[in-house]
N, C-alpha and C positions, 0 to 999 in steps of 0.2 A: 369462755367467753361468749357470751350472748350475740346473734348475731345482729341484736337492735345496738349493742355496744359499738361493734364491728362497721356499722352502718354510720354511727354516728362519728366514728372516728373518719370514716371514708369523706363524711360530709364537710369535714372540716380541713380533708388534706394534711389529717394525722400519722404518720406510721401505727399501723398497730400493732404493738406488742405479743409477743407468744411466750408462751410459761416458759419458764428456764431455770436453773440453779441463778439463783439473786448475790448480788455479793451480802454477806452476813458476816454482821462485829459483834454481833452476839452467840452464845453456845444454846443449841437446843433446850436445856436444863433453864438458863434463864429466859427465853423466848417463853417458853410454857408459864414460868413465875409471873411474867408481863402480863399473858392472855388472861390469865386467872384473875389478876390484880384488877384487871379492865372489865372482866364481867362483873366481879362483885361492887366495883365503887357506882360502876355503871346502873346496876342492877339497883343499887341501893339510891345511888339519883333519879331515878325514872320514880320510884318510892314515895320519896321525899317529895321531889318536886312536881309531881302530878296536877296538884291543884290551881301551880303557876301555869303551868303548860295550859292547863284549859283556860284558863284566862284570859291569856293571850292570844289563843287562837279566839276567841269568844270577840276582843276589840279587833282582831283582824280584820275579821268580818264586818264590823261596824265601819271600821273606818275607811274601806275602800272593795269594789265589788273583786271576786275574784277568790281563789283556792287560800287556803291557812297556808300550807307547805309551797315553796321552792324546792323542786327537783332539777338536779345538774348535775352531769357528768363530770366526774372527777378520777385521777387516775391515782390506783392503790398501789398495792404491795406489787410489786413486777411490772408494775406501770399499767396493768387490766385496770381497764375502766370499771367505774362503780356508780351508781344512782346515789347520790349525796344529798341529805335533808338539812333546811334550814327553814326558819320562817319567814314568808313571803314579806318584804320592804320594801317593795317599788311596787307601782300601778300596772298593771296586766299588761296595757296598751305599751309600756313602755321597757316590758321586759327581754333581754339579751340572754337566751337560753343556755348560748355556747360560751359566754362569758369574754365577747371579744372585747367591750366597752367596759372600761374597769371604771366604779362607782367613785365618785369624786365629791370634795367640799358641797355644799348646796346643789346637790346633784338634785333636780326638779323630777327625774324618773322616782325617786325616792317619797314615801305615802308620811306625813307628819306621826303617826306612831312607829314608821318604819326607821324615821330618824333614831327613833328613842331605841330604839332595839337594836339597832343598830350602835349606836355610840354606848350600849350597854352591853353589847356581845350578848344579849337575849337573843338574839335569832340565831347563833349557834344553839342550843338546846337540843333541838331535834337530832343533832350528832350523835346523840347519847345511842339512839335507836341504831345508827351504823355502826357503833362499838360495839352492840350487843350481837349485831349481827353477824361480826367479825370483816367488816370493810375498813371499820378505821381505828384508833388505839387512843386513849384518852390522852397519851403524849407523842408526838411524833412531829415528821415536819408538815407542814398546812398542806394542803393540796389543792392546786393551783385549777382553775377552770381550764377545759382540755383547748378553748380559744383564744385565751391570753396572749396576747403578744407585745412586746414593746421596741418601738422604731420600727414598724413592719417585720421583724425575726419572731418566732417562735420561741418559747424559754429556752429547750436543747441548745439552740443556737446562741443563744446570747453567752450560755455559760456552759463550759465543757462537764462539769462534775454535775450538772443538773441531775443525767439522768440516776447517780448514786442515789440519790432521795428514796427512788424504787425499792432500796434493800430493806424497808422497814415499812410497815404500817403507816400512814398519813394519821395525824392527830388533830382532834380539836384543839390545843393547845400545844408549844414547842417552845425551843430553848430561844428559839429567834424572836418569838413574839415577846418572849418576860426580857427579852433584851432590847426590848424599843421598835423592832422591826415589822410594824404592820401596816396596813391601810394598802393608798393605789402604788404601784411601782410605774414610776416615769421616766427615770433611766435605768441604763444596764448595770449600773453600781450597786442600784435599790436591790436586784435580785442576786447578784453577786454575792454584797453581803448575806443576805439572807440566808443563801444557800452555805457560804461558808460557816456560819452557825445553824445550818442542819449539819453539815457533817461532823462538827463538832460533837452535837449530840448523838450521833451515829458512832462513832468512836468510842465514846466514853458510857453510853446508855447504862444504865442500872436503876433497878427500882428505887432507891432512895434517889438520884437525880428527877425519876419520874414523880416522887412524893414532893419534893423541893420544886421543880416546875409548877403542880399543880396547885401548892402552900403560895407562891408568885403571883401564880393567874389571878387568883381569887383577892388576891390583896392590890392588887392593880387593874384589875379589867376595867372596874366602873368609871375611874379618875383618866383612864388612855384617850388623850384627845387624837389621835391616830385613828380611830375609830371612825365611818362614817357610812 
């Protein structure tokens, strides 16, 4: 883990995880196949979507002052922090780098074009590069901002099984997301329900299930009203 990542955890008062043997529900062979699938699909998406990525980047710069990308620490495999990429959707003066304040409906921090990106989930496209880097998978539990809390409690304190999500790489999409568990978490039950869905995925993960989740994501993401 880099010193920068450790410092980020220290500033947030979060425990710094150490590398250890994580809980694994998949055989090494299956993990290698999943990683190969991730790299092939992510590389193909980069090639196909490159013109769209360029257009989005240009519009973001025209829409408001600031960089094209928003980079924020999230926790990945074994709980190790990594820098996750998203297209910037908020005004620079309102950015919450640690994710302490979750986005909400009609959030004044969100730019006009940013609102469209969030509704269509196009703001997540730069995470394709996280997949190529090995930080993330196409499918897996969605990584939350390190500073996220519910009713003043950190997420591991809300749900006892939360840390088990770190047994696998986080995903751009996941079983929870295609089952409509998206958007801000305002109640403890919101997180508990999502972790239940994540644990189902971890315990039943197969390449076939990944393909099914990707297909379902493609069908529902543009009409999901829980994204904002």
